[in-house]
N, C-alpha and C positions, 0 to 999 in steps of 0.2 A: 409581203412580209418575209423578212430574211430568216433563214433557218438557223444561222449562227449569230443571231443578234446577241448583244450583251444581256438583255433581259432573259432570253431563252436559256443562255448558259447559266445564269444565276439560279433560275428555277430548277434546272437539271441538277446543279450542285446541291441545292437545298434538299431536293428529293432523295438523292443518293446518300447524303449525310443522315437524313431521318431513317432511311432503310438500314444503313449500317448500324446505327444506334439501336434500332429495334432488333436487329439480328443479334447484336452483342447482349442485349438484355434477355433475349430468348434463350441463348446459350448459357447465360449465367444462372437462370432459374431452373434449368433442367439438369443440374449437376446431381449425381447420386448422393443420397443421404449417407453420411458416415456416422457410425456409432462407436463409442468408446466402451470397452468392457474391462472390468476389473474383477479380481477374485474377492469374494465376500469374506469379511473378517468380523468377528464379534468385538464389540467395543461400546463405548458410551456415545450417545447421540445428544449433541448440544444444538439447540436452535434458539436464535434470538429474534425478536420481533420489534421493529421500530415503527412507531406510528404517531401521528399527531391527531388531536381531536379533543373532544370534550367527554369527560367521564361522567356518566349519570348513574346513580344508584337505582336499582329496581324497587327499593323500598322507600324512596323519597315520597313524602306526603306534604301537601300544602295545607296550612291551617286556614280555614275560612270561617268568619263569624257571620251570623245571620244579619247583624246590623253593623254599620260602619262606626268606628270610634278609635280611641287611642288605647294601645295595649297597656294594661295596668300591672298585671302580675303574671309572671311565668313560673309555674310550679315544678317544672322538670328541666333537667339539663340534657345536653346532647349525650347520646348513648345510654340514658337511663331506660330501664325496662318499665313499660307501662301496661296497664290492664284495660280491658274494654270498660268504657264508662267513666274512666278516671278523668278528672278536669286537668287539662294541661296548661291552659292560660285563661285569663279573663280580661275584659275591658274595664277601663276606668268608669266607675259608676256615677261620678259627679256630673258628667255631660248627659248621661242617660236620665238621671233624676231631674235635671233641669229641663230636659225635653219633655218629660212626663208632667212636670209641674206647669209648664207653659201650655200644654195641651188641655 
């Protein structure tokens, strides 16, 4: 086996290049941290937030009926105030009456 063969020289060059890159990265990460200081002044603070996503209301409710059917009457509009026990909507009675008569 020859000491200065082409293969051995390529391996040594690759090892030296890797060691040099590692030393460069080591020196780069050990730089001292620099801080910028400024004099404090009183003033207005403005901050903007940009985001994308879906907005959901904490007060959203889903209406569910005990039986399936077609919505017949809606007695309130959006943003109307309601009280507990108030009827908000009802189903069409024709289908329900037919089902009772058939039973």
